[in-house]
N, C-alpha and C positions, 0 to 999 in steps of 0.2 A: 596832666593837664590841668591848668589852672588860670586864672586871670593875673596877667602880667602887664606891667607898663610897656609902653612902646619902646622905651630905651632898652628895657631887660630883654624884650623879645628879639629886637635888632641884634643885641649883643649874642644871644643864645644862637641865632642863626648864623652870625659871624664864626662862633666857635666851632659850628658843625660844618661850615663851608657851603652852607646852603643859603636859600632866600627867603624872605618873609615875605608871604603873599596874602593880600586882603582877599578874603573869601565873600564876606557879606559886609559890605561898608555902611549900610542903613541900619544895621542892629546896634542896639546900645548895650555893651560897649561894640566896637567892630570887631569881627570874627576875622583872626587872621591864622596862618597855617605855615609851618617851616616845611619847604620842600624845594626840589631841584627844579626851578622854574622851566629852564630849556628842556628838560627831560619830560615834563608837564605838556609843554608845547607840542613837543614831537610826538608824543602818544595821542594827543588830541588830533592832530592832522592825520596821523596813521588812522584813527577810527573814522574820521571824517571820509577819508579816501575809500576805505572797507565799504562804508554805507553808501557812497558815491556809485561804486562798482557792483554793487547788488541792486540798484535801482534800475528799472527797466527803462530802456529808451524807445520811444515811439518813432516808427519809421513810416512815413507816408508815401505811397507809391501814386503816381499820377497815370490815367489813362485818357486821351484826348478822342473825341468823337466830332464829326461834322454833323450838321443837322439831317443831312441825306446819306448817312453811311450805309452802305450796301451789307447784305447778310453775310457774306464771306469775311468781310473786314470786321464786322460786328463779332462774329464767331471767334476769330483771330484774337481779337482783343478781351473777348469775355474769358478765353483760356488763360490768358496773361493774368487778369483780374483774379481767376480762381487761385492761380500759382501764388500770388502776392498774399491772398487772404489765407491760404493754406500755411504760409510762412510767418503769418503773425503780424504782417503789416496792415496799416490802415490803407483804405483806398479812397483816393479823390477822383471821382470820374467826372469829366466836364465835357460839355458840348461848346464848341467855340463857333461863334456865328460871324463870318467873314463878310464885310461889305454889306449888301442888302439882303443877306440871307437871314437876317432877324426877323423877317415876315414868318419864318419856319418855326417859331418858338414852340407851338404845340407838338411838331414833331421832335424837336429835341427833349421836350419834357416827357413825351412817350418813350423815346429811346432810352432815357436814363430809367425810367419806371420799369421797363423791360428788363433792364439790366439787373436791378434791384431784385427783381422777381426771380430772373434766373439764377442769382447768386445768393438766393434765400438760405440754402443749406451751409453756405460757407460763411455768412456774415450777415449782420443786422444793419439796418440803415440807420445812421447816427443823425444826419441831417438830410431831409427831402430836398428834392431839386428846388434850386433858388437861383433866380437871375440876377447876376451883378455885372452891369455894363454889356458886354459883348459876351459873357460866359454865363452858362448855366451849370452851377456845380451841385454835386451830391456827395456825401461822406458814407463810407460802409466800414463798420469796424469788424473785425474778425471774431468769429464765435470762439468761446475757450474751449 
């Protein structure tokens, strides 16, 4: 390894049937390396793909309530919420206010807080109930 002129480096790369790749263009003199560029790109793509496969994907499951959901429906949806949290998915619980039912905002808020309390052992509240238009949403993340 030494310092070569650009012409000599290109000639050396051609003799070996490889490419001259600039590694650090800002250095003085610029740093170059003789390598098979296509093979380098292939291996880099393979590494990126392996890293992407290892990354965890966040799944968000939704559960919808009405402001006056009765106990049986609440219990049924709570069981589904437990299952989602046990599987490791995030939960988005929301109360949808249809028409004039927006006057029952407090009931929707109480319903979501009750759900958060009932699911306390399976997940923790990531975002407290918040009203957005005709929806009051709350996010629950699973416990590890």
